[in-house]
C-alpha positions in Angstrom: -74.1 92.5 -11.6 -73.5 95.4 -9.4 -73.7 98.4 -12.0 -74.8 102.0 -12.2 -75.0 104.9 -14.7 -75.4 108.2 -13.6 -75.2 111.9 -15.2 -74.5 114.9 -13.2 -75.2 118.3 -15.1 -74.7 121.6 -13.7 -74.1 125.1 -15.2 -70.3 124.2 -14.8 -70.0 120.6 -16.0 -71.7 117.7 -17.7 -70.2 114.3 -16.3 -71.6 110.9 -17.3 -70.4 107.8 -15.3 -71.1 104.1 -15.8 -69.3 101.6 -13.6 -69.4 97.8 -12.8 -68.1 96.9 -9.4 -67.9 93.3 -10.5 -65.7 94.1 -13.6 -62.2 93.4 -14.7 -60.6 96.9 -14.5 -61.7 97.9 -18.0 -61.7 101.8 -18.5 -62.7 104.4 -21.0 -62.0 107.9 -19.3 -62.1 111.3 -20.8 -62.5 114.4 -18.7 -60.4 116.9 -20.7 -57.6 116.9 -17.9 -54.9 114.3 -18.9 -53.5 113.8 -15.4 -56.9 113.2 -14.0 -57.6 110.7 -16.7 -54.6 109.0 -15.9 -55.4 108.6 -12.2 -58.8 107.4 -12.9 -57.5 104.8 -15.4 -55.2 103.7 -12.4 -58.4 103.5 -10.0 -60.2 101.2 -12.4 -57.4 98.9 -13.4 -56.3 98.3 -9.8 -59.7 98.2 -8.1 -61.1 95.9 -11.1 -64.2 98.3 -11.2 -65.1 98.7 -14.9 -65.2 102.6 -15.3 -66.6 104.7 -18.1 -66.4 108.7 -17.6 -67.3 111.4 -20.1 -66.7 114.9 -18.9 -67.2 118.5 -20.2 -66.5 121.3 -18.0 -65.3 125.0 -17.8 -61.7 124.2 -18.2 -61.4 127.7 -19.7 -61.7 128.9 -16.1 -59.8 126.1 -14.3 -59.9 122.4 -13.5 -61.7 122.7 -10.2 -65.2 122.0 -11.1 -64.6 119.3 -13.5 -62.3 117.4 -11.0 -64.7 117.8 -8.2 -67.9 117.0 -10.2 -66.1 113.7 -11.6 -65.6 112.5 -8.1 -69.1 113.5 -7.1 -70.4 111.5 -10.0 -68.1 108.5 -9.6 -69.0 108.5 -6.0 -72.7 108.5 -6.7 -72.5 105.8 -9.2 -70.4 103.6 -6.7 -73.0 104.1 -3.8 -75.9 103.2 -6.4 -74.1 100.2 -7.6 -73.5 98.7 -4.1 -77.4 99.1 -3.4 -78.2 97.9 0.1 -74.4 96.8 0.7 -75.5 93.2 1.8 -72.6 90.8 1.8 -69.8 93.2 1.3 -66.6 93.0 3.2 -67.1 96.5 4.1 -63.5 97.4 5.2 -60.4 97.6 3.0 -56.9 98.9 3.4 -53.7 99.1 1.3 -50.1 100.0 1.7 -48.7 101.3 -1.9 -45.1 101.6 -2.3 -44.0 103.5 -5.6 -40.5 103.9 -5.8 -39.4 106.4 -3.0 -43.0 106.8 -2.1 -45.2 104.9 0.4 -48.7 105.8 1.0 -51.4 104.0 3.3 -55.1 104.1 2.5 -57.8 102.6 4.7 -61.6 102.9 4.3 -64.9 101.8 5.6 -68.0 101.7 3.4 -69.9 102.9 6.4 -72.6 105.2 4.9 -70.7 108.1 6.8 -68.7 110.3 4.6 -65.3 111.4 6.0 -62.0 112.1 4.7 -58.5 112.4 6.5 -55.8 113.5 4.2 -52.3 113.5 5.3 -50.6 114.1 2.2 -48.8 117.0 0.7 -46.9 118.2 -2.4 -43.8 120.2 -3.2 -45.0 121.7 -6.4 -48.2 123.6 -7.3 -49.2 121.6 -10.4 -49.0 118.1 -12.2 -49.8 118.4 -15.9 -53.1 120.3 -16.2 -53.8 120.1 -12.5 -53.3 122.0 -9.5 -52.0 119.7 -6.8 -54.6 121.3 -4.2 -57.3 119.6 -6.2 -56.4 116.1 -5.3 -57.7 116.5 -1.8 -60.9 117.8 -3.4 -61.3 114.7 -5.6 -61.0 112.4 -2.7 -63.3 114.6 -0.5 -66.0 114.7 -3.0 -65.7 110.9 -3.9 -66.0 110.0 -0.1 -69.0 112.4 0.3 -71.1 110.7 -2.3 -70.0 107.3 -2.0 -70.6 107.2 1.8 -67.0 106.1 2.6 -64.9 106.9 5.5 -61.5 107.5 3.8 -58.0 107.8 5.5 -55.2 108.6 3.1 -51.5 109.1 4.4 -48.4 109.3 2.5 -45.8 108.2 5.1 -42.8 109.5 2.9 -42.4 110.4 -0.7 -40.4 113.2 -2.9 -41.9 112.8 -6.3 -45.2 114.5 -6.6 -46.4 112.1 -9.5 -45.8 109.2 -7.3 -47.4 110.6 -4.3 -50.5 111.3 -6.1 -50.6 107.8 -8.2 -49.9 105.8 -4.9 -52.9 107.6 -3.3 -55.2 106.6 -6.2 -53.8 103.0 -6.4 -54.2 102.7 -2.7 -58.0 103.8 -2.9 -58.3 101.3 -5.6 -56.9 98.3 -4.0 -58.9 99.2 -0.7 -62.1 99.5 -2.7 -61.4 96.1 -4.3 -61.1 94.5 -0.9 -64.0 96.3 0.6 -66.5 95.7 -2.2 -65.7 92.0 -2.3 -68.8 89.7 -1.2 -68.1 87.5 1.8 -69.9 84.2 0.8 -70.4 83.5 4.4 -72.8 86.5 4.9 -74.3 87.2 1.5 -77.6 87.8 2.7 -76.6 90.4 5.7 -75.3 93.9 5.9 -72.1 94.0 7.7 -73.3 96.0 10.6 -75.0 95.3 14.1 -77.5 98.0 13.2 -78.7 95.9 10.2 -78.0 99.0 7.7 -75.3 100.9 6.1 -77.2 104.0 5.1 -76.1 105.8 2.0 -75.9 109.5 1.6 
């Protein structure tokens, strides 16, 4: 089983994450930010990655540190669970419709963190979260997971639908990319022979 448990402790947050890449989408998430919890539950359910997250952060200031650090911790656990990345499909993509919204997500588990973000919002907050924090979450995840990640909302009006389609798109793309290819279980999917983590 490809699993990892990590704990990230700073002067601003304490985040504990356990994940299983070969799970069934079982989640238990509590960050103190209701909307973020909802998105992480979507990520788990649609990727089939089991995800347990506990977060304590300086929410009396705002949600920034908890949001970013949860992504850093989840990305770190993801990279650890992948190990040497032998046998993975490596690439994944998804086109996610959600009512009036359509979002495209494509990724490469390359070891080279990068985010292309072509998504915008028409309101400053959703629940307890500033909408500007969603880009920060995806950037932090890409950084520690070692993933090249492209997210583009092709069209959409409802801000909740836009965000949720981004998380569901990431989930489905990850689900494809971490799948083991039975034809090459003993090989890293790169002519270099390695997909270096971060």
